[in-house]
Each structure stands twice: as C-alpha cells, then as structure tokens.
N, C-alpha and C positions, 0 to 999 in steps of 0.2 A: 765781705769784710769782717763780719762777726766770727766766721770760722778762722780767718787769719789771726784776728786779735786774740781769740781764745787759745789757739795753739801757741802763739808768741808769748802770751802771759804764762801759760803752763811751763814752757821751756825756760823762760827768764826766772821764774820762781825756783825751778829745780836747780839751775846753775847757781843762783844766789845762795840757796841752802848749802850746796856743796862748798862754795867759797867760804861761807861763814864757818863751816865745820873745819876747814883745812887752813884757814888764814894763819900765817906765821906771825910772830910778834917780835918786836925789837928787843930781844932778850937772849938768853942762852940758846934757845932754839935756832935763832938766826945766826948767832955767832959761830955755831958749829958747822954752818954751811960754807961752801966755797965763796959765795957772794949773796948778799940780800937780794940783789937784782935777779940772780939765777932762780931763787925760790919763787919770786913773784912771776917771772917769765914762765916757769913750769905751770903755775896755776892759771895764768892767762891762757896758755895753750890748752890745758885740761878743760877749762870752761868753754873755750871755743869748740873744741872737739866734741864735747857733750852736746852743745847747741847744734852743730852740724849733723851729728848722728840723729838727733831727734827730728830735725827738720826733714832730712832726707828719708827717714823711716816713714814719715807721714806724707811727704810730697817729693817723691824721688826725682821728678823732672825739673825741679826748681833750681835756680842759680843761687849761690851764696857768696857774698862779699864779706870777709872778716878781716879785722885788723891784723891778726896773727898769720892767717893762712892764705891771704889774697882771695882771688875769686875762683870759685869752682864753676865750670861750664854746666849748662843745662839746656833743655829744649823747650822750656816754657817762657811765657812773658813775665814770670814772677821772679823777683830777686829779693833775698833776705839780706839785710845789711846789719852786721853784728859787731858790737864792741863787747868783748867778754868781760873786761874790767875797765871801766872809764874812771880814772882817778887812782892809778896804780900806786902812786907814792902815798896817798892817803890810806889805801888798803894795807900797805906795808907797815905804816906807823900806827895803825889802829884807830885812825880817824874815820868817822862815819860817812864822809862824803865820797863814796865810790858806788858805782852802779853797774848793772848788767843792762845793756841796751840792745833791743831787737826791733828793727823796722821791716816792713814788707812793702816793696814797690811792685806795681803792676804797670808794665809799659813805661817805666821810668818815673812814675808818680807814686809818692809814698801814700799808702792808703790805710796803714795801721802801724801803730808804734807802742812799745812798752818799755818803760824805764823802771827797773826794780832797784830800790835802794835798800838792800838787805839789813844793813846795820841800823837803819831807822824803822824798819818794818813798813816801808812805804812803796806802793806800786802805782806808778802813773801810767795811764792808758789813754789812747786816742784813736779814733777812726775818722777817716775823711768825711766831713759833713755831719758828724754825729757828736762832736764835742770832745772835750778833754776831761779826764776824771782822775781823782786821787781816791782810790777805793770807791765808795758810793757817793762821793762829793764832787759835783760838777765844778770845774775850775773856770775862773774868769780873771784875766790879768788886770792890774790896776790901770785905771783910765783917768784922764784929766790931770795928770801929774806934770807940772812944768819942770824944765831941765834943772833949775836950781834947787828943786826939792826931790830930785830923783836919786834913789839908791841904786847904784850901777854895779853890776857884776862884771868881772873880766878875768882873763887868764894870761899867762906868759909862756913863750916858747922855751926851747931847750938850748939854743945856741946863744952864745954871749953877745954877738953882734945884734941879733934880733931883740934880745932882752934889753939892750941898751936903748934901742929906739922905742920899745914898748914902755920903758921907764920914763923917757921924755914925754911920750904921749899921755900916760896916765897922770903924770905930774900936772899937766895942763888941764886935763879933764877934771882932776880933783878939785881945782879951784872954782869950777863951774857947776858942781853938782852937790847934793846933800852929803854923799860919802861913797866910797868904793868898797866892794867886797870881792875877795879872791878865795873861792872855795876849793878849786883844784879839779873840778869835773865840769866840762862843758854841758854834758847831759843833765846834770843836777842843776846847774845854773839856769838852763832854759826851763826846766820844770819848776824851779823856784819862781821864775818870772810868771809862769802860768798860774801858780798858786798865790801870787801877790806878795811873795816874800822878798822880792826885789822888784824894781820898776823897769830896769833895762839891763841889757847885756851887750857887750861887744868883745871881739877877740880876733886876732890874726893867727892863722896856722891850724885851725881845726879841720878835721877830716870828715868825710861823709858818715863814717860809723859813729863819730862823736855826736853829730847833730841830726841824723836822719829821723830817729824816733822822737827825740825830745823837741826837735823843730816842729813836728806835727802836733805834739802836745801844746806847744806855745801858740801856734797859729790857730788851733782849734779853741784855745782859750781867749782868742781875740787879738793876739799880738801880730805885728808885722815882722817878718824875718827876711833879710836881704843882705846884699853886699853894698858897696859904695857906688854912687853915680848910676843907680838904676840896675846894676848887675845883680844876678841871683847870688844867694849865699854860696860860698865856696871856700876852699882852703886859703884863698887870698885874703878874705875878710868876711866877717859876719857882724851884723847889727840886728838887735831885736828889741822891740818895745811896742807899746800900744800906739796906734796912729796918733800923730800930734807930737808925742815925745820922740817917736822914731825919727821924724824929720829934724827935730831940734838936735838930737844927739848925732844923727848922720852929718848934719852940716858942720857941727863942731869938729867931729872926727875928720871929715874930708879936708877941712882947713889945716889939719896937722900932718897931712901926708902919711898916714899910719901904715901904708902898705910897703914902705921901703924897709930894707934890712940893714942899712948903714947910714 
C-alpha cells in the first residue's frame, strides 16, 4: 500500500501542477475559444492521459478506470480509479474547489487514495487501515455532533428534473441542520468532512471516480460512508458522517425519498 500511495501521490501532484499552469480564465483567453466547455474538456483529457501514462509506465498490467476515457483492460487484480478534474466548473471560474483524485483498488477494495487540491496547496492521502492525512497532519472527523448542529455539505446534478427534486430535499434538510454548504466537488467535500471542516455530506449522482479516493480518506478519518437502507455508496446515493450523526442524517434523508428524479 505504501508503494501504491507514493506513486498515486506523485502522479496526482504532477497532474495538479500541469493543470495549475494551463488553467484558462473567464476572460479574453476563454472568449477567443469556441466554447469554455471545450477548453476545460481538453485539459480534463490531458490530465487523465498524463495519469494513465504514468500509471502504465510504472505498472503496465494494471487496469485504469477514468472519468474521461472509461476503463482500460489489464491482467492484474489492481485497478486505478481516476478523476482528472473533480469540480470542473470551479476550475473554469478560478474557484479553488477542484481536485485531482486517484484511488487504487485491489480485488475491488480501495486500499490507497490521494486527493490533490492544487489551488489550495493541499494533498489528502489515505491507506487502508493506516489513517487519513493532510500533509503530515492526521485527520479525524468531527464526532458527537447532533443533527441540528451539523454543517452539511451536498451537491446537485445536471438535469433540471433531478435538480428540482434535490431542491425539495435540501429545503427540508436545511430546517433540521445548522447549515448547508455546496462546494462543487464531491472529493473535496469528503476530504473536508475528514478534516472537520464540515460534519456530514450527502449527494445523489456521484460516480466511483468522484468518491473512491476521498471516500477512503473520510472512512480512515473515522466517518461512515454508505447509501440508503444499508446499501453501499453508489451513484444512486451517498451519505457520510461520523457514526451517530450518520444514522440521524440517513433517517431524515430516507424519509424524503431523495433517490427519485421526478
């Protein structure tokens, strides 16, 4: 796991440095392009290509699942799960809440994860059974927080119908908690939970590359991560918080039927 973590961190740092150097701005530079989305998509792909090249150079038999390029086949039990830019809208607008996320699975279990937040100069790391870290500081999530005092992070999907339901849900959650935060990056939200910057997190529609690395950071910091009704975390739904708060938030959310899209 140490070798996996070291390699993942080196690659995540290199990709983050490249993205910082090449990030466009909402200015003349963007306005002269065919589309702001096209510029970001090109850098998403460049970041993922860099990560894939580095992984395969070091471990040519491993599989890689990336947001942009899908899954590459391999002949080992190791799979790398990659989000080249989590928080692309933030990246485009010059907001700091975007990250490079790299996780390593062995036989389907995440054993190492790195989330690099380049604009903040923060690198979160975790290895299975060995804790979660922000640099040299070991992370522990907030514990003993009741629901009515919880600062809860969440996010929203892209389709109008899903957003309408999410708006209904968050309006009801808002009256039961301290406050809501919407940062725009699942990976950073989960790492913020691990660092005690928020108390809980929930969202519908996240993908494995969004939560694979950061989910390990959160659970190694003492949080519980899962879906609704005892199911594992999945694109259908994710809830994360310290034990105790997890159950309270879960029960509230379950009562609101948040997995519907209309």
